mmCIF file of the N, C-alpha and C atoms, coordinates in Angstrom:
data_MODEL
# 
_entry.id   MODEL 
# 
loop_
_atom_site.group_PDB 
_atom_site.id 
_atom_site.type_symbol 
_atom_site.label_atom_id 
_atom_site.label_alt_id 
_atom_site.label_comp_id 
_atom_site.label_asym_id 
_atom_site.label_entity_id 
_atom_site.label_seq_id 
_atom_site.pdbx_PDB_ins_code 
_atom_site.Cartn_x 
_atom_site.Cartn_y 
_atom_site.Cartn_z 
_atom_site.occupancy 
_atom_site.B_iso_or_equiv 
_atom_site.pdbx_formal_charge 
_atom_site.auth_seq_id 
_atom_site.auth_comp_id 
_atom_site.auth_asym_id 
_atom_site.auth_atom_id 
_atom_site.pdbx_PDB_model_num 
ATOM 1   N N  . MET A 1 1  ? -0.186 -4.226  10.969 1.00 0.00 ? 1  MET A N  1 
ATOM 2   C CA . MET A 1 1  ? 0.531  -4.274  12.222 1.00 0.00 ? 1  MET A CA 1 
ATOM 3   C C  . MET A 1 1  ? 1.696  -3.284  12.148 1.00 0.00 ? 1  MET A C  1 
ATOM 4   N N  . LYS A 1 2  ? 1.866  -2.489  13.177 1.00 0.00 ? 2  LYS A N  1 
ATOM 5   C CA . LYS A 1 2  ? 2.953  -1.512  13.217 1.00 0.00 ? 2  LYS A CA 1 
ATOM 6   C C  . LYS A 1 2  ? 4.031  -1.961  14.185 1.00 0.00 ? 2  LYS A C  1 
ATOM 7   N N  . HIS A 1 3  ? 5.278  -1.714  13.792 1.00 0.00 ? 3  HIS A N  1 
ATOM 8   C CA . HIS A 1 3  ? 6.438  -1.939  14.644 1.00 0.00 ? 3  HIS A CA 1 
ATOM 9   C C  . HIS A 1 3  ? 7.261  -0.667  14.650 1.00 0.00 ? 3  HIS A C  1 
ATOM 10  N N  . THR A 1 4  ? 7.774  -0.295  15.783 1.00 0.00 ? 4  THR A N  1 
ATOM 11  C CA . THR A 1 4  ? 8.705  0.828   15.867 1.00 0.00 ? 4  THR A CA 1 
ATOM 12  C C  . THR A 1 4  ? 10.101 0.251   15.919 1.00 0.00 ? 4  THR A C  1 
ATOM 13  N N  . VAL A 1 5  ? 10.970 0.727   15.033 1.00 0.00 ? 5  VAL A N  1 
ATOM 14  C CA . VAL A 1 5  ? 12.329 0.201   14.945 1.00 0.00 ? 5  VAL A CA 1 
ATOM 15  C C  . VAL A 1 5  ? 13.337 1.356   14.938 1.00 0.00 ? 5  VAL A C  1 
ATOM 16  N N  . LEU A 1 6  ? 14.584 1.014   15.199 1.00 0.00 ? 6  LEU A N  1 
ATOM 17  C CA . LEU A 1 6  ? 15.686 1.975   15.129 1.00 0.00 ? 6  LEU A CA 1 
ATOM 18  C C  . LEU A 1 6  ? 16.671 1.522   14.079 1.00 0.00 ? 6  LEU A C  1 
ATOM 19  N N  . VAL A 1 7  ? 17.260 2.470   13.358 1.00 0.00 ? 7  VAL A N  1 
ATOM 20  C CA . VAL A 1 7  ? 18.315 2.148   12.407 1.00 0.00 ? 7  VAL A CA 1 
ATOM 21  C C  . VAL A 1 7  ? 19.564 1.798   13.206 1.00 0.00 ? 7  VAL A C  1 
ATOM 22  N N  . ILE A 1 8  ? 20.102 0.589   12.973 1.00 0.00 ? 8  ILE A N  1 
ATOM 23  C CA . ILE A 1 8  ? 21.295 0.161   13.705 1.00 0.00 ? 8  ILE A CA 1 
ATOM 24  C C  . ILE A 1 8  ? 22.542 0.197   12.828 1.00 0.00 ? 8  ILE A C  1 
ATOM 25  N N  . ASP A 1 9  ? 22.349 0.281   11.492 1.00 0.00 ? 9  ASP A N  1 
ATOM 26  C CA . ASP A 1 9  ? 23.503 0.353   10.597 1.00 0.00 ? 9  ASP A CA 1 
ATOM 27  C C  . ASP A 1 9  ? 23.067 0.912   9.257  1.00 0.00 ? 9  ASP A C  1 
ATOM 28  N N  . LYS A 1 10 ? 23.958 1.678   8.644  1.00 0.00 ? 10 LYS A N  1 
ATOM 29  C CA . LYS A 1 10 ? 23.738 2.259   7.323  1.00 0.00 ? 10 LYS A CA 1 
ATOM 30  C C  . LYS A 1 10 ? 24.937 1.846   6.483  1.00 0.00 ? 10 LYS A C  1 
ATOM 31  N N  . ILE A 1 11 ? 24.699 1.113   5.381  1.00 0.00 ? 11 ILE A N  1 
ATOM 32  C CA . ILE A 1 11 ? 25.779 0.548   4.579  1.00 0.00 ? 11 ILE A CA 1 
ATOM 33  C C  . ILE A 1 11 ? 25.707 1.109   3.162  1.00 0.00 ? 11 ILE A C  1 
ATOM 34  N N  . GLN A 1 12 ? 26.772 1.776   2.733  1.00 0.00 ? 12 GLN A N  1 
ATOM 35  C CA . GLN A 1 12 ? 26.852 2.299   1.369  1.00 0.00 ? 12 GLN A CA 1 
ATOM 36  C C  . GLN A 1 12 ? 27.353 1.171   0.472  1.00 0.00 ? 12 GLN A C  1 
ATOM 37  N N  . ARG A 1 13 ? 26.455 0.548   -0.306 1.00 0.00 ? 13 ARG A N  1 
ATOM 38  C CA . ARG A 1 13 ? 26.801 -0.597  -1.153 1.00 0.00 ? 13 ARG A CA 1 
ATOM 39  C C  . ARG A 1 13 ? 27.544 -0.162  -2.420 1.00 0.00 ? 13 ARG A C  1 
ATOM 40  N N  . THR A 1 14 ? 27.023 0.863   -3.081 1.00 0.00 ? 14 THR A N  1 
ATOM 41  C CA . THR A 1 14 ? 27.655 1.459   -4.254 1.00 0.00 ? 14 THR A CA 1 
ATOM 42  C C  . THR A 1 14 ? 27.453 2.967   -4.124 1.00 0.00 ? 14 THR A C  1 
ATOM 43  N N  . ALA A 1 15 ? 27.869 3.710   -5.133 1.00 0.00 ? 15 ALA A N  1 
ATOM 44  C CA . ALA A 1 15 ? 27.693 5.170   -5.084 1.00 0.00 ? 15 ALA A CA 1 
ATOM 45  C C  . ALA A 1 15 ? 26.223 5.567   -4.970 1.00 0.00 ? 15 ALA A C  1 
ATOM 46  N N  . SER A 1 16 ? 25.320 4.713   -5.501 1.00 0.00 ? 16 SER A N  1 
ATOM 47  C CA . SER A 1 16 ? 23.901 5.067   -5.493 1.00 0.00 ? 16 SER A CA 1 
ATOM 48  C C  . SER A 1 16 ? 23.010 4.087   -4.725 1.00 0.00 ? 16 SER A C  1 
ATOM 49  N N  . THR A 1 17 ? 23.601 3.093   -4.091 1.00 0.00 ? 17 THR A N  1 
ATOM 50  C CA . THR A 1 17 ? 22.809 2.076   -3.383 1.00 0.00 ? 17 THR A CA 1 
ATOM 51  C C  . THR A 1 17 ? 23.171 2.047   -1.910 1.00 0.00 ? 17 THR A C  1 
ATOM 52  N N  . ILE A 1 18 ? 22.140 2.066   -1.080 1.00 0.00 ? 18 ILE A N  1 
ATOM 53  C CA . ILE A 1 18 ? 22.349 2.075   0.368  1.00 0.00 ? 18 ILE A CA 1 
ATOM 54  C C  . ILE A 1 18 ? 21.469 1.010   1.015  1.00 0.00 ? 18 ILE A C  1 
ATOM 55  N N  . SER A 1 19 ? 21.969 0.391   2.063  1.00 0.00 ? 19 SER A N  1 
ATOM 56  C CA . SER A 1 19 ? 21.197 -0.559  2.862  1.00 0.00 ? 19 SER A CA 1 
ATOM 57  C C  . SER A 1 19 ? 21.039 0.000   4.265  1.00 0.00 ? 19 SER A C  1 
ATOM 58  N N  . LEU A 1 20 ? 19.855 -0.163  4.809  1.00 0.00 ? 20 LEU A N  1 
ATOM 59  C CA . LEU A 1 20 ? 19.588 0.217   6.194  1.00 0.00 ? 20 LEU A CA 1 
ATOM 60  C C  . LEU A 1 20 ? 19.219 -1.029  6.969  1.00 0.00 ? 20 LEU A C  1 
ATOM 61  N N  . ARG A 1 21 ? 19.884 -1.235  8.086  1.00 0.00 ? 21 ARG A N  1 
ATOM 62  C CA . ARG A 1 21 ? 19.526 -2.324  9.002  1.00 0.00 ? 21 ARG A CA 1 
ATOM 63  C C  . ARG A 1 21 ? 18.769 -1.711  10.157 1.00 0.00 ? 21 ARG A C  1 
ATOM 64  N N  . VAL A 1 22 ? 17.648 -2.322  10.482 1.00 0.00 ? 22 VAL A N  1 
ATOM 65  C CA . VAL A 1 22 ? 16.817 -1.826  11.572 1.00 0.00 ? 22 VAL A CA 1 
ATOM 66  C C  . VAL A 1 22 ? 16.511 -2.965  12.529 1.00 0.00 ? 22 VAL A C  1 
ATOM 67  N N  . LYS A 1 23 ? 16.272 -2.590  13.761 1.00 0.00 ? 23 LYS A N  1 
ATOM 68  C CA . LYS A 1 23 ? 15.959 -3.581  14.786 1.00 0.00 ? 23 LYS A CA 1 
ATOM 69  C C  . LYS A 1 23 ? 14.897 -3.011  15.710 1.00 0.00 ? 23 LYS A C  1 
ATOM 70  N N  . GLY A 1 24 ? 13.963 -3.861  16.082 1.00 0.00 ? 24 GLY A N  1 
ATOM 71  C CA . GLY A 1 24 ? 12.904 -3.460  16.993 1.00 0.00 ? 24 GLY A CA 1 
ATOM 72  C C  . GLY A 1 24 ? 13.068 -4.128  18.333 1.00 0.00 ? 24 GLY A C  1 
ATOM 73  N N  . ASP A 1 25 ? 12.024 -4.067  19.128 1.00 0.00 ? 25 ASP A N  1 
ATOM 74  C CA . ASP A 1 25 ? 12.085 -4.648  20.469 1.00 0.00 ? 25 ASP A CA 1 
ATOM 75  C C  . ASP A 1 25 ? 11.771 -6.141  20.467 1.00 0.00 ? 25 ASP A C  1 
ATOM 76  N N  . GLY A 1 26 ? 11.427 -6.697  19.317 1.00 0.00 ? 26 GLY A N  1 
ATOM 77  C CA . GLY A 1 26 ? 11.158 -8.125  19.201 1.00 0.00 ? 26 GLY A CA 1 
ATOM 78  C C  . GLY A 1 26 ? 11.432 -8.581  17.783 1.00 0.00 ? 26 GLY A C  1 
ATOM 79  N N  . LYS A 1 27 ? 11.448 -9.876  17.566 1.00 0.00 ? 27 LYS A N  1 
ATOM 80  C CA . LYS A 1 27 ? 11.718 -10.409 16.232 1.00 0.00 ? 27 LYS A CA 1 
ATOM 81  C C  . LYS A 1 27 ? 10.505 -10.179 15.341 1.00 0.00 ? 27 LYS A C  1 
ATOM 82  N N  . ILE A 1 28 ? 10.740 -9.654  14.141 1.00 0.00 ? 28 ILE A N  1 
ATOM 83  C CA . ILE A 1 28 ? 9.680  -9.445  13.170 1.00 0.00 ? 28 ILE A CA 1 
ATOM 84  C C  . ILE A 1 28 ? 9.742  -10.619 12.189 1.00 0.00 ? 28 ILE A C  1 
ATOM 85  N N  . ILE A 1 29 ? 8.669  -11.367 12.103 1.00 0.00 ? 29 ILE A N  1 
ATOM 86  C CA . ILE A 1 29 ? 8.627  -12.551 11.252 1.00 0.00 ? 29 ILE A CA 1 
ATOM 87  C C  . ILE A 1 29 ? 8.159  -12.129 9.855  1.00 0.00 ? 29 ILE A C  1 
ATOM 88  N N  . PHE A 1 30 ? 8.912  -12.565 8.829  1.00 0.00 ? 30 PHE A N  1 
ATOM 89  C CA . PHE A 1 30 ? 8.579  -12.228 7.452  1.00 0.00 ? 30 PHE A CA 1 
ATOM 90  C C  . PHE A 1 30 ? 9.026  -13.350 6.524  1.00 0.00 ? 30 PHE A C  1 
ATOM 91  N N  . ASN A 1 31 ? 8.532  -13.317 5.304  1.00 0.00 ? 31 ASN A N  1 
ATOM 92  C CA . ASN A 1 31 ? 8.908  -14.274 4.272  1.00 0.00 ? 31 ASN A CA 1 
ATOM 93  C C  . ASN A 1 31 ? 9.898  -13.630 3.314  1.00 0.00 ? 31 ASN A C  1 
ATOM 94  N N  . PRO A 1 32 ? 10.805 -14.419 2.712  1.00 0.00 ? 32 PRO A N  1 
ATOM 95  C CA . PRO A 1 32 ? 11.722 -13.861 1.718  1.00 0.00 ? 32 PRO A CA 1 
ATOM 96  C C  . PRO A 1 32 ? 10.943 -13.162 0.602  1.00 0.00 ? 32 PRO A C  1 
ATOM 97  N N  . GLY A 1 33 ? 11.403 -11.980 0.214  1.00 0.00 ? 33 GLY A N  1 
ATOM 98  C CA . GLY A 1 33 ? 10.749 -11.219 -0.846 1.00 0.00 ? 33 GLY A CA 1 
ATOM 99  C C  . GLY A 1 33 ? 9.596  -10.355 -0.381 1.00 0.00 ? 33 GLY A C  1 
ATOM 100 N N  . GLN A 1 34 ? 9.243  -10.452 0.876  1.00 0.00 ? 34 GLN A N  1 
ATOM 101 C CA . GLN A 1 34 ? 8.132  -9.659  1.404  1.00 0.00 ? 34 GLN A CA 1 
ATOM 102 C C  . GLN A 1 34 ? 8.525  -8.189  1.446  1.00 0.00 ? 34 GLN A C  1 
ATOM 103 N N  . PHE A 1 35 ? 7.546  -7.310  1.271  1.00 0.00 ? 35 PHE A N  1 
ATOM 104 C CA . PHE A 1 35 ? 7.830  -5.883  1.382  1.00 0.00 ? 35 PHE A CA 1 
ATOM 105 C C  . PHE A 1 35 ? 7.035  -5.280  2.529  1.00 0.00 ? 35 PHE A C  1 
ATOM 106 N N  . PHE A 1 36 ? 7.508  -4.124  2.971  1.00 0.00 ? 36 PHE A N  1 
ATOM 107 C CA . PHE A 1 36 ? 6.895  -3.403  4.082  1.00 0.00 ? 36 PHE A CA 1 
ATOM 108 C C  . PHE A 1 36 ? 6.610  -1.970  3.665  1.00 0.00 ? 36 PHE A C  1 
ATOM 109 N N  . LYS A 1 37 ? 5.595  -1.393  4.239  1.00 0.00 ? 37 LYS A N  1 
ATOM 110 C CA . LYS A 1 37 ? 5.335  0.034   4.102  1.00 0.00 ? 37 LYS A CA 1 
ATOM 111 C C  . LYS A 1 37 ? 6.090  0.688   5.256  1.00 0.00 ? 37 LYS A C  1 
ATOM 112 N N  . VAL A 1 38 ? 7.173  1.368   4.939  1.00 0.00 ? 38 VAL A N  1 
ATOM 113 C CA . VAL A 1 38 ? 8.076  1.925   5.953  1.00 0.00 ? 38 VAL A CA 1 
ATOM 114 C C  . VAL A 1 38 ? 7.820  3.418   6.081  1.00 0.00 ? 38 VAL A C  1 
ATOM 115 N N  . PHE A 1 39 ? 7.445  3.831   7.284  1.00 0.00 ? 39 PHE A N  1 
ATOM 116 C CA . PHE A 1 39 ? 7.200  5.242   7.571  1.00 0.00 ? 39 PHE A CA 1 
ATOM 117 C C  . PHE A 1 39 ? 8.476  5.866   8.130  1.00 0.00 ? 39 PHE A C  1 
ATOM 118 N N  . ILE A 1 40 ? 8.780  7.065   7.676  1.00 0.00 ? 40 ILE A N  1 
ATOM 119 C CA . ILE A 1 40 ? 9.955  7.796   8.141  1.00 0.00 ? 40 ILE A CA 1 
ATOM 120 C C  . ILE A 1 40 ? 9.477  8.973   8.997  1.00 0.00 ? 40 ILE A C  1 
ATOM 121 N N  . ASN A 1 41 ? 9.726  8.897   10.293 1.00 0.00 ? 41 ASN A N  1 
ATOM 122 C CA . ASN A 1 41 ? 9.455  9.973   11.259 1.00 0.00 ? 41 ASN A CA 1 
ATOM 123 C C  . ASN A 1 41 ? 7.992  10.295  11.515 1.00 0.00 ? 41 ASN A C  1 
ATOM 124 N N  . ASP A 1 42 ? 7.126  10.150  10.537 1.00 0.00 ? 42 ASP A N  1 
ATOM 125 C CA . ASP A 1 42 ? 5.717  10.466  10.769 1.00 0.00 ? 42 ASP A CA 1 
ATOM 126 C C  . ASP A 1 42 ? 4.845  9.589   9.877  1.00 0.00 ? 42 ASP A C  1 
ATOM 127 N N  . ASP A 1 43 ? 3.564  9.773   9.948  1.00 0.00 ? 43 ASP A N  1 
ATOM 128 C CA . ASP A 1 43 ? 2.647  8.921   9.195  1.00 0.00 ? 43 ASP A CA 1 
ATOM 129 C C  . ASP A 1 43 ? 2.407  9.379   7.762  1.00 0.00 ? 43 ASP A C  1 
ATOM 130 N N  . GLU A 1 44 ? 3.088  10.443  7.303  1.00 0.00 ? 44 GLU A N  1 
ATOM 131 C CA . GLU A 1 44 ? 2.867  10.922  5.943  1.00 0.00 ? 44 GLU A CA 1 
ATOM 132 C C  . GLU A 1 44 ? 4.026  10.604  5.008  1.00 0.00 ? 44 GLU A C  1 
ATOM 133 N N  . ASP A 1 45 ? 5.232  10.448  5.507  1.00 0.00 ? 45 ASP A N  1 
ATOM 134 C CA . ASP A 1 45 ? 6.410  10.175  4.682  1.00 0.00 ? 45 ASP A CA 1 
ATOM 135 C C  . ASP A 1 45 ? 6.709  8.677   4.751  1.00 0.00 ? 45 ASP A C  1 
ATOM 136 N N  . PHE A 1 46 ? 6.400  7.941   3.657  1.00 0.00 ? 46 PHE A N  1 
ATOM 137 C CA . PHE A 1 46 ? 6.622  6.497   3.679  1.00 0.00 ? 46 PHE A CA 1 
ATOM 138 C C  . PHE A 1 46 ? 7.123  6.007   2.330  1.00 0.00 ? 46 PHE A C  1 
ATOM 139 N N  . HIS A 1 47 ? 7.680  4.786   2.345  1.00 0.00 ? 47 HIS A N  1 
ATOM 140 C CA . HIS A 1 47 ? 8.162  4.104   1.147  1.00 0.00 ? 47 HIS A CA 1 
ATOM 141 C C  . HIS A 1 47 ? 7.790  2.631   1.269  1.00 0.00 ? 47 HIS A C  1 
ATOM 142 N N  . PHE A 1 48 ? 7.551  1.981   0.146  1.00 0.00 ? 48 PHE A N  1 
ATOM 143 C CA . PHE A 1 48 ? 7.389  0.536   0.121  1.00 0.00 ? 48 PHE A CA 1 
ATOM 144 C C  . PHE A 1 48 ? 8.758  -0.061  -0.163 1.00 0.00 ? 48 PHE A C  1 
ATOM 145 N N  . LEU A 1 49 ? 9.282  -0.883  0.754  1.00 0.00 ? 49 LEU A N  1 
ATOM 146 C CA . LEU A 1 49 ? 10.620 -1.443  0.628  1.00 0.00 ? 49 LEU A CA 1 
ATOM 147 C C  . LEU A 1 49 ? 10.591 -2.954  0.817  1.00 0.00 ? 49 LEU A C  1 
ATOM 148 N N  . SER A 1 50 ? 11.345 -3.657  -0.025 1.00 0.00 ? 50 SER A N  1 
ATOM 149 C CA . SER A 1 50 ? 11.490 -5.106  0.119  1.00 0.00 ? 50 SER A CA 1 
ATOM 150 C C  . SER A 1 50 ? 12.614 -5.415  1.080  1.00 0.00 ? 50 SER A C  1 
ATOM 151 N N  . VAL A 1 51 ? 12.431 -6.477  1.831  1.00 0.00 ? 51 VAL A N  1 
ATOM 152 C CA . VAL A 1 51 ? 13.469 -6.922  2.766  1.00 0.00 ? 51 VAL A CA 1 
ATOM 153 C C  . VAL A 1 51 ? 14.605 -7.546  1.960  1.00 0.00 ? 51 VAL A C  1 
ATOM 154 N N  . SER A 1 52 ? 15.849 -7.215  2.312  1.00 0.00 ? 52 SER A N  1 
ATOM 155 C CA . SER A 1 52 ? 17.005 -7.747  1.577  1.00 0.00 ? 52 SER A CA 1 
ATOM 156 C C  . SER A 1 52 ? 17.930 -8.553  2.489  1.00 0.00 ? 52 SER A C  1 
ATOM 157 N N  . CYS A 1 53 ? 17.333 -9.258  3.448  1.00 0.00 ? 53 CYS A N  1 
ATOM 158 C CA . CYS A 1 53 ? 18.124 -10.119 4.328  1.00 0.00 ? 53 CYS A CA 1 
ATOM 159 C C  . CYS A 1 53 ? 17.341 -11.406 4.591  1.00 0.00 ? 53 CYS A C  1 
ATOM 160 N N  . SER A 1 54 ? 18.002 -12.346 5.195  1.00 0.00 ? 54 SER A N  1 
ATOM 161 C CA . SER A 1 54 ? 17.387 -13.627 5.537  1.00 0.00 ? 54 SER A CA 1 
ATOM 162 C C  . SER A 1 54 ? 16.430 -13.460 6.724  1.00 0.00 ? 54 SER A C  1 
ATOM 163 N N  . PRO A 1 55 ? 15.331 -14.225 6.741  1.00 0.00 ? 55 PRO A N  1 
ATOM 164 C CA . PRO A 1 55 ? 14.435 -14.192 7.896  1.00 0.00 ? 55 PRO A CA 1 
ATOM 165 C C  . PRO A 1 55 ? 15.099 -14.688 9.185  1.00 0.00 ? 55 PRO A C  1 
ATOM 166 N N  . GLU A 1 56 ? 16.253 -15.324 9.068  1.00 0.00 ? 56 GLU A N  1 
ATOM 167 C CA . GLU A 1 56 ? 16.971 -15.835 10.240 1.00 0.00 ? 56 GLU A CA 1 
ATOM 168 C C  . GLU A 1 56 ? 17.768 -14.761 10.975 1.00 0.00 ? 56 GLU A C  1 
ATOM 169 N N  . ARG A 1 57 ? 17.938 -13.603 10.374 1.00 0.00 ? 57 ARG A N  1 
ATOM 170 C CA . ARG A 1 57 ? 18.712 -12.524 11.000 1.00 0.00 ? 57 ARG A CA 1 
ATOM 171 C C  . ARG A 1 57 ? 17.961 -11.924 12.182 1.00 0.00 ? 57 ARG A C  1 
ATOM 172 N N  . GLU A 1 58 ? 18.702 -11.273 13.051 1.00 0.00 ? 58 GLU A N  1 
ATOM 173 C CA . GLU A 1 58 ? 18.106 -10.598 14.214 1.00 0.00 ? 58 GLU A CA 1 
ATOM 174 C C  . GLU A 1 58 ? 17.692 -9.165  13.881 1.00 0.00 ? 58 GLU A C  1 
ATOM 175 N N  . TYR A 1 59 ? 17.779 -8.790  12.612 1.00 0.00 ? 59 TYR A N  1 
ATOM 176 C CA . TYR A 1 59 ? 17.440 -7.441  12.166 1.00 0.00 ? 59 TYR A CA 1 
ATOM 177 C C  . TYR A 1 59 ? 16.742 -7.539  10.815 1.00 0.00 ? 59 TYR A C  1 
ATOM 178 N N  . LEU A 1 60 ? 16.166 -6.444  10.380 1.00 0.00 ? 60 LEU A N  1 
ATOM 179 C CA . LEU A 1 60 ? 15.633 -6.318  9.024  1.00 0.00 ? 60 LEU A CA 1 
ATOM 180 C C  . LEU A 1 60 ? 16.593 -5.439  8.238  1.00 0.00 ? 60 LEU A C  1 
ATOM 181 N N  . GLU A 1 61 ? 16.778 -5.763  6.965  1.00 0.00 ? 61 GLU A N  1 
ATOM 182 C CA . GLU A 1 61 ? 17.627 -4.928  6.115  1.00 0.00 ? 61 GLU A CA 1 
ATOM 183 C C  . GLU A 1 61 ? 16.845 -4.574  4.862  1.00 0.00 ? 61 GLU A C  1 
ATOM 184 N N  . PHE A 1 62 ? 16.863 -3.297  4.528  1.00 0.00 ? 62 PHE A N  1 
ATOM 185 C CA . PHE A 1 62 ? 16.226 -2.785  3.316  1.00 0.00 ? 62 PHE A CA 1 
ATOM 186 C C  . PHE A 1 62 ? 17.318 -2.149  2.470  1.00 0.00 ? 62 PHE A C  1 
ATOM 187 N N  . THR A 1 63 ? 17.324 -2.443  1.163  1.00 0.00 ? 63 THR A N  1 
ATOM 188 C CA . THR A 1 63 ? 18.316 -1.870  0.261  1.00 0.00 ? 63 THR A CA 1 
ATOM 189 C C  . THR A 1 63 ? 17.586 -1.103  -0.829 1.00 0.00 ? 63 THR A C  1 
ATOM 190 N N  . ARG A 1 64 ? 18.128 0.094   -1.123 1.00 0.00 ? 64 ARG A N  1 
ATOM 191 C CA . ARG A 1 64 ? 17.462 0.964   -2.106 1.00 0.00 ? 64 ARG A CA 1 
ATOM 192 C C  . ARG A 1 64 ? 18.478 1.769   -2.884 1.00 0.00 ? 64 ARG A C  1 
ATOM 193 N N  . GLU A 1 65 ? 18.176 1.979   -4.153 1.00 0.00 ? 65 GLU A N  1 
ATOM 194 C CA . GLU A 1 65 ? 19.015 2.858   -4.976 1.00 0.00 ? 65 GLU A CA 1 
ATOM 195 C C  . GLU A 1 65 ? 18.544 4.262   -4.850 1.00 0.00 ? 65 GLU A C  1 
# 
């Protein structure tokens, strides 16, 4: 299943760690620890990222070093 989302916040956690908060047009249901295949701009540039926020939030957050 594909969702189109927008980055709503970029948080610099440490010098080498960043979190991105994204939000789509509807709530995305997920389980704690679940990961997503996240595409950047096109269908060839992607990363596998684990969600780093509670399923109760109105956004998804991914954190990466």
